[in-house]
C-alpha positions in Angstrom: -9.6 -41.4 1.0 -8.4 -41.5 4.6 -7.2 -45.1 4.1 -5.2 -44.0 1.1 -3.7 -41.1 2.9 -2.6 -43.4 5.7 -1.1 -45.9 3.2 0.9 -43.1 1.5 2.1 -41.9 4.9 3.3 -45.4 5.8 5.1 -45.7 2.4 6.8 -42.3 3.0 7.9 -43.5 6.4 9.3 -46.7 5.0 11.1 -44.9 2.3 12.6 -42.5 4.8 13.8 -45.3 7.0 15.4 -47.1 4.0 17.1 -43.9 3.0 18.4 -43.4 6.6 19.7 -47.0 6.7 21.5 -46.6 3.4 23.0 -43.3 4.5 24.6 -45.0 7.5 26.8 -48.1 7.7 24.5 -51.1 7.3 26.6 -53.1 9.9 25.7 -50.5 12.5 22.1 -51.6 12.6 22.9 -55.3 13.0 25.6 -54.8 15.6 
């Protein structure tokens, strides 16, 4: 149960990061 919760939390973080990256100019990250 705990492992699953951690996995979900990680997935949420990744999704949040991707959304953030998409919201900004992609070139900004690789500058």
